[in-house]
MIFI-752178 format. One record per residue (C-alpha): residue number from 1; x, y, z. Coordinates in nm, 4 decimals. Layout:
     i          x          y          z
   NUM          X          Y          Z
...
This chain:
     i          x          y          z
     1     6.5584    -6.5401     0.9877
     2     6.8697    -6.6883     0.8393
     3     6.8885    -6.4154     0.6036
     4     6.8641    -6.1366     0.8642
     5     7.1509    -6.3045     1.0307
     6     7.3624    -6.3312     0.7446
     7     7.2795    -5.9734     0.6961
     8     7.4109    -5.8767     1.0248
     9     7.7355    -6.0458     1.0177
    10     7.9020    -5.7087     0.9357
    11     7.7650    -5.5186     1.2164
    12     7.9542    -5.6333     1.4825
    13     8.2348    -5.3940     1.6487
    14     8.4167    -5.3856     1.9665
    15     8.3852    -5.0857     2.2014
    16     8.5914    -4.9987     2.4921
    17     8.8484    -5.2892     2.4194
    18     9.1659    -5.3202     2.6221
    19     9.4776    -5.3416     2.4341
    20     9.6926    -5.6544     2.5246
    21    10.0219    -5.7389     2.3394
    22    10.1971    -6.0942     2.3930
    23    10.5202    -6.2027     2.2052
    24    10.7348    -6.5223     2.2417
    25    11.0872    -6.3836     2.1913
    26    11.2977    -6.6374     1.9604
    27    11.6413    -6.7141     2.0583
    28    11.5942    -6.6670     2.4051
    29    11.7976    -6.9340     2.6091
    30    12.1350    -6.7815     2.6524
    31    11.9789    -6.4525     2.7454
    32    11.7493    -6.5990     3.0077
    33    12.0391    -6.8174     3.1604
    34    12.2498    -6.4786     3.1928
    35    11.9393    -6.2873     3.3376
    36    11.8638    -6.5885     3.5832
    37    12.2479    -6.5896     3.6999
    38    12.2578    -6.2205     3.7471
    39    11.9208    -6.2005     3.9094
    40    11.9966    -6.4480     4.1866
    41    12.3417    -6.2989     4.2484
    42    12.1775    -5.9761     4.3029
    43    11.9144    -6.1411     4.5265
    44    12.1672    -6.3112     4.7446
    45    12.3596    -5.9567     4.7693
    46    12.0580    -5.7670     4.8515
    47    11.7764    -6.0072     5.0571
    48    11.5744    -5.6984     5.1451
    49    11.5496    -5.5743     4.7910
    50    11.2046    -5.3879     4.7299
    51    11.0453    -5.5103     5.0232
    52    10.6821    -5.6195     5.0368
    53    10.4463    -5.4449     4.7903
    54    10.1835    -5.6790     4.6111
    55    10.4453    -6.0013     4.6654
    56    10.3284    -6.2374     4.9193
    57    10.6937    -6.4052     4.9931
    58    10.9185    -6.4090     4.7396
    59    11.1920    -6.1447     4.6540
    60    11.1751    -5.8173     4.4315
    61    11.4955    -5.6442     4.3379
    62    11.5049    -5.2476     4.3743
    63    11.3387    -5.0561     4.1013
    64    11.6258    -4.9686     3.9191
    65    11.6966    -5.2988     3.7007
    66    11.6973    -5.1384     3.3780
    67    11.9979    -4.9090     3.4834
    68    12.2114    -5.2204     3.5554
    69    12.5111    -5.2241     3.3051
    70    12.5179    -5.5891     3.2033
    71    12.4639    -5.6825     2.8514
    72    12.1941    -5.9077     2.9202
    73    11.9888    -5.5947     3.0747
    74    12.0613    -5.3808     2.7716
    75    11.9261    -5.6848     2.5549
    76    11.6102    -5.6964     2.7494
    77    11.5596    -5.3233     2.7410
    78    11.5987    -5.3136     2.3495
    79    11.3201    -5.5827     2.3440
    80    11.0874    -5.3976     2.5923
    81    11.1363    -5.0823     2.3646
    82    11.0603    -5.2537     2.0298
    83    10.7343    -5.3944     2.1820
    84    10.6075    -5.0554     2.3221
    85    10.6896    -4.8796     2.0145
    86    10.5347    -5.1290     1.7905
    87    10.1964    -5.0733     2.0167
    88    10.2298    -4.7152     1.9856
    89    10.2326    -4.7362     1.6150
    90     9.9226    -4.9278     1.6327
    91     9.7053    -4.6973     1.8572
    92     9.8106    -4.3415     1.7940
    93     9.5908    -4.1656     1.5561
    94     9.7242    -4.1110     1.2096
    95     9.7215    -3.7335     1.0979
    96    10.0243    -3.7347     0.8502
    97    10.2560    -3.5805     1.1084
    98    10.5679    -3.7656     1.2573
    99    10.5238    -3.8388     1.6319
   100    10.8121    -3.9063     1.8367
   101    10.8003    -4.0382     2.1761
   102    11.0225    -4.1258     2.5000
   103    10.9841    -4.3777     2.7144
   104    11.0249    -4.3330     3.1051
   105    11.0809    -4.7125     3.2806
   106    11.1020    -4.8625     3.6191
   107    11.1671    -5.2109     3.6135
   108    11.2416    -5.4925     3.8660
   109    11.2969    -5.8800     3.8934
   110    11.0621    -6.1041     4.0594
   111    11.1784    -6.4370     4.2362
   112    10.9249    -6.6907     4.3481
   113    10.9624    -7.0141     4.5019
   114    10.7036    -7.2564     4.6497
   115    10.4172    -7.0937     4.7803
   116    10.4722    -6.7321     4.6835
   117    10.2409    -6.5153     4.5146
   118    10.1143    -6.1533     4.4198
   119     9.7819    -6.0201     4.5497
   120     9.5666    -5.8419     4.3147
   121     9.6795    -5.4987     4.2343
   122     9.7502    -5.2418     3.9494
   123    10.0423    -5.0291     3.8955
   124     9.9505    -4.6763     3.9371
   125    10.1439    -4.3567     3.7806
   126    10.2044    -4.5534     3.4781
   127    10.0635    -4.6049     3.1303
   128    10.1672    -4.9552     3.0094
   129    10.2773    -5.2523     3.2791
   130    10.5225    -5.5143     3.1070
   131    10.6173    -5.8604     3.2217
   132    10.9089    -6.0582     3.0656
   133    10.9353    -6.4240     3.1671
   134    11.2900    -6.5470     3.2321
   135    11.2379    -6.8746     3.4317
   136    10.9284    -7.1124     3.4883
   137    11.0793    -7.3187     3.7596
   138    10.9556    -7.6679     3.7795
   139    10.5560    -7.6154     3.8411
   140    10.3481    -7.9140     3.9734
   141    10.1456    -8.0073     3.6853
   142     9.8617    -8.1312     3.8775
   143     9.8061    -7.7647     4.0190
   144     9.5924    -7.5538     3.7841
   145     9.7019    -7.2126     3.7441
   146    10.0156    -7.2719     3.9770
   147    10.2258    -6.9560     3.9130
   148    10.0103    -6.8220     3.6428
   149     9.9570    -6.4423     3.5948
   150     9.5752    -6.3661     3.6018
   151     9.4242    -6.0481     3.4306
   152     9.1057    -5.9152     3.5282
   153     8.8622    -5.7586     3.3184
   154     8.8460    -5.3868     3.3970
   155     8.4819    -5.3794     3.3188
   156     8.3464    -5.4904     3.6818
   157     8.0032    -5.6177     3.5486
   158     8.1526    -5.8043     3.2503
   159     8.1217    -6.1311     3.4585
   160     7.7444    -6.1123     3.4387
   161     7.7586    -6.2853     3.1145
   162     7.6220    -6.6407     3.1595
   163     7.7393    -6.8000     2.8386
   164     8.0878    -6.9517     2.8907
   165     8.3733    -6.9538     2.7148
   166     8.3451    -6.6386     2.4801
   167     8.5432    -6.3278     2.4025
   168     8.3603    -6.1843     2.6779
   169     8.5264    -6.4133     2.9583
   170     8.6301    -6.1916     3.2600
   171     8.9620    -6.3881     3.3532
   172     9.2478    -6.4370     3.1355
   173     9.5288    -6.6495     3.2355
   174     9.8905    -6.6259     3.0908
   175    10.1325    -6.9143     3.1382
   176    10.4973    -6.8409     3.2575
   177    10.6815    -6.9424     2.9517
   178    11.0651    -6.8215     2.9270
   179    11.0956    -6.5830     2.6571
   180    10.7504    -6.4505     2.6785
   181    10.6879    -6.0778     2.6964
   182    10.3429    -5.9082     2.7636
   183    10.2402    -5.5625     2.7669
   184     9.9079    -5.4225     2.9176
   185     9.7656    -5.0824     3.0706
   186     9.8483    -5.0542     3.4411
   187     9.5125    -4.9886     3.5338
   188     9.4174    -5.3787     3.4480
   189     9.3890    -5.5529     3.8102
   190     9.6135    -5.8674     3.7904
   191     9.7650    -6.1057     4.0206
   192    10.0017    -6.4202     4.0202
   193     9.8739    -6.7238     4.1705
   194    10.0883    -6.9210     4.4209
   195    10.3873    -7.0963     4.2686
   196    10.3867    -7.4753     4.3830
   197    10.6673    -7.6723     4.2681
   198    11.0491    -7.6923     4.2825
   199    11.3283    -7.4426     4.1438
   200    11.2557    -7.0584     4.0971
   201    11.0045    -6.8819     3.8936
   202    11.1719    -6.5648     3.7835
   203    11.0209    -6.2684     3.6012
   204    11.0802    -5.9237     3.5068
   205    10.8430    -5.6521     3.5503
   206    10.8389    -5.2839     3.4137
   207    10.6191    -4.9712     3.4265
   208    10.6341    -4.7707     3.1353
   209    10.5295    -4.4091     3.0834
   210    10.5161    -4.2570     2.7380
   211    10.6243    -3.9032     2.6705
   212    10.5286    -3.7239     2.3375
   213    10.8395    -3.5359     2.2441
   214    10.6662    -3.3368     1.9550
   215    10.3131    -3.3327     2.0485
   216    10.0443    -3.2444     1.8023
   217     9.8381    -2.9547     1.8229
   218     9.4646    -3.0154     1.9385
């Protein structure tokens, strides 16, 4: 039996995987301070903002953040473009041709205070969803998952697996760490748990569509 198990070690492959990227950008303190000041200033001048969408409480800026002219926004744009193009380079099929892409982006800021959260939702009409964490606030350490982003397995029956703590777990929790950027398909259901604590939790979200400017022939 042991010999049979040993011979099967190379037989495992993963089908229907969901691409997910997480990157902790170094040297982000100054950028995050500038983004925090700018976003709170915009919130004060535009309290209506984007209105109520998936957010229960809190504030969202209008969906044109990436067009703001401040240098910190342009620095953020460079970061998310680098991340998306990196992912594209890993998932496109290599056929020897030079493939070029253009990104179409809608981005907005999210400000959460005590009790604010986002209900389960997806981002339609987009290819990728991106989140960048600006400020963690001062979360209550006794509250599990407070202010955390939760991604739900898109395979609705995956939670039938009875063995716990495997790579097939159907829930994934992302801690709000300033400087962290994550990227995942926009059809993945996700939510933000209620923020419990002091201060403000600030993130920037984006919907990214990819247009191939020189598509390969089928």
